[in-house]
C-alpha positions as CSV (number, residue, x, y, z in Angstrom):
1,M,0.0,0.0,0.0
2,D,1.4,3.4,-1.0
3,A,0.2,6.3,1.2
4,T,1.2,8.8,-1.4
5,A,-1.2,7.2,-3.9
6,A,-4.4,7.5,-1.8
7,G,-7.5,7.3,-4.0
8,Q,-5.7,5.8,-7.0
9,R,-7.1,2.6,-8.5
10,R,-4.4,0.0,-8.9
11,V,-4.3,-3.7,-9.7
12,L,-1.0,-5.5,-8.7
13,G,0.7,-2.1,-8.6
14,V,-0.5,-1.0,-12.0
15,Q,-2.6,2.2,-12.2
16,V,-6.1,1.6,-13.6
17,H,-8.0,4.2,-15.7
18,S,-11.7,4.1,-16.2
19,S,-13.8,5.2,-19.2
20,P,-17.6,5.5,-19.7
21,A,-17.0,4.0,-23.2
22,V,-16.1,0.6,-21.7
23,T,-19.0,-1.8,-20.8
24,V,-19.5,-2.3,-17.1
25,G,-17.8,-5.5,-15.9
26,T,-15.2,-5.4,-18.6
27,I,-11.5,-4.5,-18.2
28,W,-9.1,-3.9,-21.1
29,A,-5.4,-4.3,-20.1
30,Y,-2.4,-3.7,-22.3
31,D,1.4,-3.3,-22.0
32,Q,2.0,0.4,-22.4
33,Q,5.5,-0.3,-23.8
34,R,3.8,-1.9,-26.8
35,V,1.4,0.9,-27.7
36,W,2.3,3.6,-30.2
37,T,0.7,7.0,-30.7
38,V,0.6,7.6,-34.4
39,L,0.4,11.1,-36.0
40,R,-2.0,10.6,-39.0
41,S,-1.6,14.0,-40.5
42,D,0.3,17.3,-39.9
43,V,-1.0,19.6,-37.2
44,T,-2.8,22.7,-38.5
45,L,-2.8,25.8,-36.3
46,D,-5.4,28.6,-37.0
47,V,-5.0,32.0,-35.3
48,D,-7.8,34.6,-35.6
49,R,-7.1,38.0,-34.1
50,S,-10.0,39.8,-35.7
51,R,-12.8,37.9,-33.9
52,Y,-12.0,39.4,-30.6
53,F,-10.9,42.9,-31.8
54,E,-12.9,44.6,-29.0
55,S,-10.5,43.2,-26.4
56,D,-7.0,41.7,-26.1
57,R,-7.9,38.2,-27.0
58,V,-6.9,35.8,-29.7
59,A,-8.8,32.7,-30.9
60,V,-6.5,29.7,-31.5
61,R,-7.5,26.4,-32.9
62,A,-5.2,23.4,-33.3
63,T,-6.3,20.3,-35.3
64,M,-4.4,17.0,-35.2
65,R,-5.4,13.5,-36.3
66,V,-3.9,10.8,-34.2
67,G,-4.4,7.1,-33.8
68,F,-3.2,4.3,-31.5
69,A,-1.4,1.3,-32.7
70,F,-0.9,-2.0,-30.9
71,G,2.2,-3.6,-32.4
72,H,1.8,-6.8,-30.5
73,P,-1.9,-7.9,-30.4
74,Q,-1.2,-10.6,-27.8
75,S,-0.3,-7.9,-25.3
76,V,-4.0,-6.6,-25.3
77,V,-6.2,-8.6,-22.9
78,R,-9.9,-8.4,-22.2
79,I,-11.1,-9.4,-18.7
80,T,-14.8,-9.8,-18.0
81,A,-16.4,-10.2,-14.6
82,A,-18.5,-13.3,-14.2
């Protein structure tokens, strides 16, 4: 038990993250060293100074397409509660 990690969810010392996109009773586990973040296209950056001309504000929008790759499919495991 780690007193500095109070309130964190852990299984065998590995931090667990939750998501509303995952079905209740299902856990997906993977080896983070075998997951790649892939940049699918260049980042576009749009800056608009005219929109907020009445004050000292600037509108900034960044768009980036990314994907996740699992180079070793056997390292992804689905666990379901019975």
